[in-house]
C-alpha positions as CSV (number, residue, x, y, z in Angstrom):
1,M,177.9,87.9,101.3
2,F,180.9,86.9,99.3
3,L,179.2,87.6,96.0
4,Y,178.1,91.0,97.2
5,T,181.7,91.7,98.3
6,R,182.9,91.0,94.8
7,V,180.3,93.3,93.3
8,A,181.4,96.1,95.7
9,S,185.0,95.5,94.8
10,L,184.3,95.7,91.1
11,V,182.4,98.9,91.6
12,R,185.3,100.4,93.5
13,S,187.9,99.2,91.0
14,H,186.0,100.8,88.1
15,K,185.5,104.0,90.1
16,V,181.8,104.1,89.4
17,E,180.2,107.0,91.2
18,A,177.8,106.0,93.8
19,D,175.0,108.2,92.5
20,T,175.2,106.6,89.0
21,C,175.0,103.0,90.3
22,L,171.7,101.2,90.0
23,A,170.3,100.3,93.4
24,S,171.5,96.9,94.6
25,P,168.7,94.5,95.4
26,I,170.2,93.8,98.8
27,E,169.7,97.5,99.7
28,S,165.9,96.7,99.8
29,V,166.3,94.0,102.4
30,P,164.8,95.2,105.7
31,V,167.4,96.0,108.4
32,E,165.8,93.5,110.7
33,I,166.5,90.7,108.2
34,L,170.1,91.8,107.8
35,F,170.4,91.7,111.6
36,L,169.4,88.1,111.6
37,I,171.7,87.3,108.6
38,F,174.7,89.0,110.3
39,E,174.1,87.2,113.6
40,E,173.8,83.8,111.9
41,Y,176.9,84.5,109.9
42,C,179.0,85.4,113.0
43,S,177.7,82.5,115.1
44,S,178.6,79.9,112.4
45,W,182.0,81.4,111.8
46,S,185.0,79.1,111.7
47,P,188.7,80.1,111.4
48,T,190.1,80.6,107.9
49,K,193.5,81.2,106.5
50,S,192.8,84.9,106.4
51,G,192.2,84.9,110.2
52,S,189.9,87.9,110.0
53,L,187.1,88.2,112.6
54,P,183.6,87.9,111.1
55,Q,182.3,91.1,112.6
56,L,185.1,93.1,111.1
57,L,184.6,91.4,107.7
58,L,181.0,92.6,107.7
59,T,182.1,96.2,108.2
60,Q,184.4,96.0,105.1
61,V,181.7,95.1,102.5
62,C,180.2,98.6,102.1
63,A,179.2,101.7,104.0
64,H,175.6,100.4,104.3
65,W,176.6,97.2,105.9
66,R,179.2,98.9,108.1
67,T,176.6,101.2,109.6
68,I,174.2,98.4,110.2
69,A,176.9,96.1,111.8
70,I,178.2,98.8,114.1
71,D,174.7,99.8,115.3
72,L,174.0,96.1,116.2
73,P,175.4,95.7,119.7
74,T,174.6,92.0,120.0
75,L,176.9,91.3,117.0
76,W,179.9,92.4,119.1
77,T,179.3,90.5,122.3
78,T,181.5,87.5,121.2
79,M,185.2,87.8,120.6
80,A,188.3,85.7,120.4
81,I,191.5,87.4,121.6
82,T,195.0,86.1,120.8
83,P,198.4,87.7,121.3
84,Q,198.0,89.0,117.6
85,T,194.8,90.9,118.5
86,P,195.5,94.6,118.7
87,S,194.3,96.3,121.8
88,H,192.3,98.8,119.8
89,V,190.3,96.0,118.2
90,V,189.4,94.8,121.7
91,A,188.4,98.3,122.7
92,A,186.2,98.6,119.6
93,Y,184.4,95.3,120.4
94,L,183.8,96.4,124.0
95,Q,182.5,99.8,122.9
96,R,180.2,98.5,120.2
97,S,178.7,95.8,122.4
98,Q,177.6,98.7,124.7
99,Q,176.7,97.3,128.2
100,L,175.5,93.8,127.1
101,P,177.0,90.6,128.6
102,I,180.0,89.4,126.6
103,D,181.5,86.0,125.7
104,L,185.3,86.0,125.5
105,E,187.9,83.5,124.4
106,I,191.4,84.6,125.4
107,D,194.6,82.8,124.3
108,L,197.5,84.3,126.2
109,R,200.1,81.6,125.4
110,H,203.4,82.7,124.0
111,E,207.1,81.7,123.9
112,S,209.2,83.0,126.8
113,T,211.7,84.4,124.3
114,N,209.2,86.2,122.2
115,L,209.0,89.6,124.0
116,V,207.0,91.2,121.3
117,K,204.2,88.6,121.5
118,R,204.3,88.8,125.2
119,D,203.8,92.6,125.2
120,Q,200.9,92.1,122.7
121,A,199.2,89.5,124.9
122,L,199.5,91.6,128.0
123,A,198.2,94.7,126.1
124,A,195.1,92.8,124.9
125,W,194.6,91.4,128.4
126,T,194.9,94.9,129.9
127,A,192.3,96.2,127.4
128,V,189.7,93.5,128.3
129,K,190.3,93.2,132.0
130,P,188.1,96.3,133.0
131,S,185.1,94.7,131.4
132,S,184.9,91.9,134.0
133,S,181.5,93.1,135.2
134,R,180.1,92.2,131.8
135,W,181.7,88.8,131.3
136,R,179.1,86.0,130.7
137,R,181.3,83.2,129.3
138,L,185.0,83.3,129.6
139,T,187.6,80.9,128.2
140,I,191.3,81.6,129.0
141,Q,194.3,79.6,127.9
142,I,197.5,80.7,129.8
143,G,201.1,79.7,129.5
144,P,203.6,79.2,132.4
145,H,205.3,82.5,131.9
146,D,202.6,84.9,133.1
147,A,200.3,82.6,134.9
148,T,201.1,83.9,138.4
149,S,200.6,87.5,137.5
150,L,197.4,86.8,135.5
151,S,195.9,84.8,138.4
152,E,196.6,87.7,140.7
153,D,194.6,89.9,138.3
154,L,191.8,87.4,138.3
155,R,191.9,87.2,142.1
156,Q,191.0,90.8,142.4
157,L,188.2,90.8,139.8
158,C,184.5,90.6,140.4
159,A,182.4,88.9,137.7
160,P,178.7,89.2,138.8
161,R,177.4,88.0,135.4
162,L,179.8,85.2,134.8
163,E,178.0,81.9,134.0
164,E,180.7,79.8,132.4
165,L,184.4,79.7,133.0
166,R,187.0,77.6,131.2
167,L,190.5,78.1,132.4
168,S,193.4,76.0,131.2
169,S,197.2,75.8,131.6
170,A,199.4,73.4,129.6
171,S,201.5,72.7,132.6
172,H,201.1,73.0,136.4
173,V,202.1,76.4,137.6
174,S,203.1,76.9,141.3
175,G,202.3,80.0,143.2
176,I,198.9,80.7,141.7
177,T,196.6,82.5,144.1
178,K,192.9,82.0,144.5
179,I,191.0,83.6,141.6
180,F,187.7,85.5,141.6
181,E,187.8,86.2,145.3
182,G,185.8,89.4,144.2
183,G,182.9,87.1,143.6
184,A,181.2,85.1,140.8
185,P,177.7,84.5,142.1
186,S,176.1,83.5,138.8
187,L,178.7,80.9,137.9
188,K,177.1,77.6,136.9
189,S,179.8,75.9,134.7
190,L,183.4,75.5,135.6
191,R,186.0,73.8,133.5
192,L,189.6,73.7,134.8
193,S,192.5,72.1,132.9
194,G,196.0,71.9,134.5
195,M,194.7,73.9,137.5
196,S,193.3,72.7,140.7
197,V,189.8,73.6,141.9
198,Q,191.5,74.6,145.2
199,Y,192.7,77.7,143.5
200,F,189.2,78.9,143.0
201,G,188.0,81.6,145.4
202,P,184.2,81.8,145.3
203,S,181.8,79.4,146.9
204,L,181.1,76.6,144.4
205,H,177.7,75.5,145.9
206,Q,175.9,77.0,142.9
207,L,177.7,75.0,140.2
208,T,175.8,72.6,137.9
209,H,178.6,71.5,135.7
210,L,182.2,70.8,136.8
211,H,185.0,69.5,134.5
212,L,188.4,68.9,136.0
213,T,191.6,67.8,134.3
214,S,194.8,68.1,136.4
215,N,198.5,67.2,136.3
216,C,198.9,68.0,140.0
217,P,196.3,66.0,142.0
218,M,194.7,67.2,145.2
219,H,194.3,64.8,148.1
220,F,190.9,63.2,148.8
221,S,190.8,64.8,152.2
222,C,190.6,68.2,150.5
223,F,188.5,67.0,147.6
224,Q,185.8,65.4,149.7
225,P,184.6,68.5,151.7
226,L,184.9,70.7,148.6
227,M,182.6,68.4,146.5
228,S,180.2,67.8,149.3
229,R,179.0,71.4,149.1
230,M,178.0,71.1,145.5
231,V,174.5,69.8,146.1
232,G,173.2,71.2,142.8
233,L,175.9,69.7,140.6
234,R,174.4,67.8,137.6
235,E,177.5,66.9,135.6
236,L,180.9,65.9,136.8
237,V,184.0,65.0,134.7
238,L,187.2,63.8,136.3
239,R,190.1,63.3,134.0
240,S,193.7,62.3,134.6
241,R,195.3,63.2,137.9
242,V,192.5,65.1,139.6
243,V,192.5,63.3,143.0
244,E,194.9,61.1,144.9
245,G,194.3,59.1,148.0
246,W,190.9,57.7,147.2
247,P,190.0,55.4,150.2
248,L,190.0,51.8,149.3
249,Y,187.2,51.1,151.8
250,P,185.4,54.4,152.4
251,T,183.5,54.9,155.6
252,A,180.1,56.7,155.7
253,E,182.0,59.9,156.5
254,D,184.1,59.6,153.4
255,V,181.2,59.4,150.9
256,I,180.6,62.4,148.7
257,H,176.8,62.9,148.4
258,L,175.8,64.5,145.1
259,P,172.0,64.4,145.1
260,S,171.5,66.2,141.8
261,L,174.3,64.6,139.8
262,M,173.0,63.1,136.5
263,V,176.1,62.6,134.4
264,L,179.5,61.3,135.6
265,K,182.5,60.8,133.3
266,L,185.6,59.2,134.8
267,S,189.1,58.6,133.5
268,D,192.2,57.9,135.7
269,R,194.6,55.1,134.8
270,R,196.4,55.4,138.1
271,W,193.3,54.0,140.0
272,P,191.0,51.1,139.3
273,L,187.9,53.1,138.1
274,F,185.6,51.6,140.7
275,I,187.6,52.8,143.6
276,P,186.4,56.5,143.1
277,L,182.9,55.2,142.5
278,L,182.8,53.7,146.0
279,S,183.3,57.2,147.4
280,I,180.5,58.9,145.4
281,S,176.8,58.6,146.0
282,A,174.5,59.9,143.2
283,P,171.0,58.5,143.4
284,M,169.8,60.5,140.4
285,L,172.8,59.5,138.1
286,H,171.5,58.2,134.7
287,T,174.7,58.4,132.5
288,L,178.0,56.9,133.5
289,S,181.1,57.1,131.2
290,L,184.1,55.0,132.0
291,Y,187.3,55.4,130.0
292,D,189.6,52.4,129.3
293,L,187.7,50.1,131.7
294,V,189.5,46.7,132.1
295,A,188.8,43.6,134.1
296,H,191.0,44.6,137.1
297,D,189.0,47.8,137.5
298,L,186.0,45.9,138.6
299,P,185.4,45.8,142.4
300,E,185.3,43.0,144.8
301,T,182.1,41.1,145.0
302,T,181.5,42.4,148.6
303,S,181.4,46.0,147.2
304,E,178.7,45.4,144.7
305,S,175.8,46.2,147.1
306,Q,177.5,49.5,148.1
307,L,177.8,50.5,144.4
308,C,174.1,49.6,143.8
309,Q,173.2,51.9,146.6
310,N,175.4,54.6,145.4
311,F,174.1,54.5,141.8
312,P,170.6,53.0,141.7
313,S,169.4,54.8,138.6
314,V,172.1,54.4,135.9
315,Q,170.4,53.9,132.6
316,K,173.1,54.7,130.1
317,L,176.6,53.0,130.5
318,I,179.4,54.2,128.2
319,L,182.6,52.2,127.8
320,K,185.1,54.3,125.8
321,G,188.7,54.0,124.7
322,K,191.0,51.7,122.8
323,S,192.2,50.0,126.0
324,S,188.7,49.0,127.1
325,Y,188.2,45.2,127.6
326,V,186.0,43.3,130.0
327,D,185.2,39.6,129.7
328,D,182.1,37.5,130.2
329,T,182.4,37.5,134.0
330,S,183.0,41.2,134.1
331,F,179.9,41.9,131.9
332,E,177.8,39.9,134.3
333,Q,179.2,41.8,137.2
334,L,178.5,45.1,135.5
335,A,174.9,43.9,135.0
336,R,174.6,43.2,138.7
337,I,176.0,46.5,139.7
338,F,173.9,48.5,137.3
339,P,170.7,46.5,136.7
340,T,168.7,49.4,135.3
341,V,170.9,50.0,132.3
342,D,168.8,50.2,129.1
343,H,171.4,51.9,126.8
344,L,174.9,50.5,126.3
345,A,177.4,52.5,124.3
346,L,180.8,51.2,123.1
347,L,182.7,54.2,121.7
348,D,186.1,54.2,120.0
349,V,187.0,50.7,121.2
350,D,189.1,48.3,119.2
351,D,187.7,45.6,116.9
352,F,188.4,42.7,119.1
353,F,186.5,44.2,122.1
354,I,183.5,45.1,119.9
355,N,183.3,41.6,118.6
356,E,183.7,40.0,122.1
357,S,181.1,42.4,123.6
358,S,178.6,41.6,120.9
359,R,179.1,37.9,121.5
360,I,178.6,38.3,125.2
361,M,175.5,40.5,124.7
362,H,173.8,37.5,123.0
363,Q,173.1,36.4,126.6
364,T,169.8,38.2,127.2
365,T,170.1,37.7,130.9
366,I,172.6,40.5,130.8
367,W,170.6,43.7,131.0
368,P,167.3,42.2,129.8
369,K,165.7,45.6,129.6
370,L,168.3,46.9,127.1
371,H,166.6,48.8,124.3
372,T,169.5,50.8,122.7
373,I,173.0,49.8,121.7
374,T,175.5,52.3,120.4
375,M,178.6,51.0,118.5
376,T,181.6,52.8,117.0
377,P,183.1,51.0,115.2
378,V,180.4,48.6,114.1
379,V,180.8,44.9,114.7
380,A,181.1,42.5,111.8
381,E,177.8,42.3,110.0
382,D,177.2,38.6,110.6
383,I,177.7,39.0,114.3
384,L,175.5,42.1,114.3
385,C,172.6,40.3,112.6
386,S,173.0,37.5,115.1
387,L,173.0,39.9,118.0
388,I,169.8,41.7,116.7
389,S,168.1,38.4,116.3
390,A,169.0,37.2,119.8
391,R,167.7,40.5,121.3
392,T,164.5,40.8,119.3
393,V,162.9,37.4,118.9
394,P,159.6,37.2,120.9
395,T,160.6,34.3,123.0
396,T,163.4,36.3,124.7
397,R,161.1,39.1,125.6
398,T,163.9,41.6,125.2
399,P,162.9,45.1,124.2
400,L,165.9,46.1,121.9
401,K,164.6,48.8,119.7
402,T,167.4,51.0,118.5
403,L,170.9,50.6,117.1
404,I,173.1,53.8,116.9
405,V,176.0,53.5,114.5
406,P,178.3,55.7,112.4
407,V,176.7,56.7,109.1
408,P,177.2,56.0,106.3
409,T,177.7,52.3,107.0
410,R,178.6,49.5,104.5
411,L,176.1,47.1,105.9
412,K,174.7,44.9,103.1
413,K,171.7,43.9,105.2
414,I,170.7,47.4,106.2
415,G,167.2,46.8,104.8
416,W,166.7,43.7,107.0
417,L,168.1,45.4,110.0
418,S,165.9,48.4,109.5
419,Q,162.9,46.1,109.6
420,Q,163.9,44.7,112.9
421,I,165.0,47.8,114.8
422,S,165.5,51.6,114.3
423,I,168.9,52.5,112.8
424,E,170.2,56.0,114.0
425,E,173.3,58.0,113.3
426,C,175.9,58.1,116.0
427,D,176.8,61.6,117.1
428,D,180.0,60.7,118.9
429,T,180.9,63.7,121.0
430,P,184.2,62.7,122.8
431,A,183.6,62.0,126.4
432,F,187.2,62.5,127.2
433,P,188.9,64.5,124.4
434,S,192.5,65.6,124.6
435,S,193.0,69.0,126.0
436,D,193.9,70.5,122.7
437,R,191.0,68.9,120.9
438,A,188.6,69.9,123.6
439,E,189.6,73.5,123.4
440,S,189.9,73.7,119.7
441,S,186.6,71.9,118.8
442,S,184.3,73.7,121.2
443,H,186.1,77.1,121.6
444,P,188.3,77.8,118.6
445,F,190.7,80.7,119.1
446,H,190.4,82.8,115.9
447,Q,193.6,84.4,114.7
448,C,193.1,88.1,114.1
449,S,195.2,89.5,111.2
450,T,196.3,93.1,110.9
451,S,194.1,93.9,107.9
452,P,190.7,93.9,109.7
453,A,192.3,95.9,112.5
454,S,193.3,98.6,110.0
455,A,189.7,98.3,108.6
456,L,188.4,99.5,111.9
457,S,189.6,103.0,111.1
458,A,188.8,102.8,107.4
């Protein structure tokens, strides 16, 4: 595409008449193939210094490409809107996408003193708001200055096609009304950051994925009945100050029953991590991530049987964070609480803990069915080789088969290790990324410059 852009630019600079130009080979490419190329190009787009949106760049190459791009409605169903995005650019995307479902990323944050940027943000929001009946995936970042008025707009809207909503505010905002009281019957995934789930209007029983990060916690007495209705929930992430008042000794009436939950990620330094686990029952849970687990997080021995009943099927246990540290006794207790674990992952822990964990894991009585270990960083090579030997010799009858580590590694005995077990590359997707990192990595907000906006009318 960039080579063809250069050729087109040279042709224009030399003022070569179109009827005297030799036919470009790309002109012979079938339109269907160009459709696929354009869609792949836009889907793999990442922000650049130019800040131009990919769909608009395609329309600037030549008249042939412009006609094809504009006539392809699926190309215009994804858009990132910032305070710099002119409202007529938003209108063009909405028009060219026709009536197809659309995916929007909207960044409305601005400085309170920057009135020009505020007016631009509100103009872009006003332009996109009437399309709520077509929203399929919606990501909104809001600042404290207009959060109340924007939430009032969201309260009145109906989004019948909305499947995924990500809504984040950098700081807690008081006075926010319930949002989407008009209805969101197709919503499956909800991710709230800096905003309580109490502010959400529609029934949440249909949710399958719920990620909550809060700086203003809700009390357990409100959280428990709300969560108990989410019987179809498959993934739950609780980060920071989501809930306060977890019962230390929950009764049967306190327990949140989540029969479909398969993944649980938990991070809250205000509470020992096993206190929330006592109030959640998830018989189908197979992956449990605990951030910064330390010895005092472990429960009393009398609570172990209750935890075994709450989580009888945990297969993958992830310990993540630089503050993580549990000793020999704690590892033995973890093995008693989660006896079915066959995959242990130690992610982004410090060197001392990775060494101590490897030493403890030499004891094959701890998770004797363990077949996969993930390490980042990798333990010292001599300890690693000793651990592999302890877990693979026939007399121990341990089934360790796979080691997942960052690649490339500097292991000198990688050949020997590869003969003992399978070595795989670690794809370390952060279980608990920071708010900024989470938003920027998975939903980058592209900056729209003025040049592609002017190209719309060119």
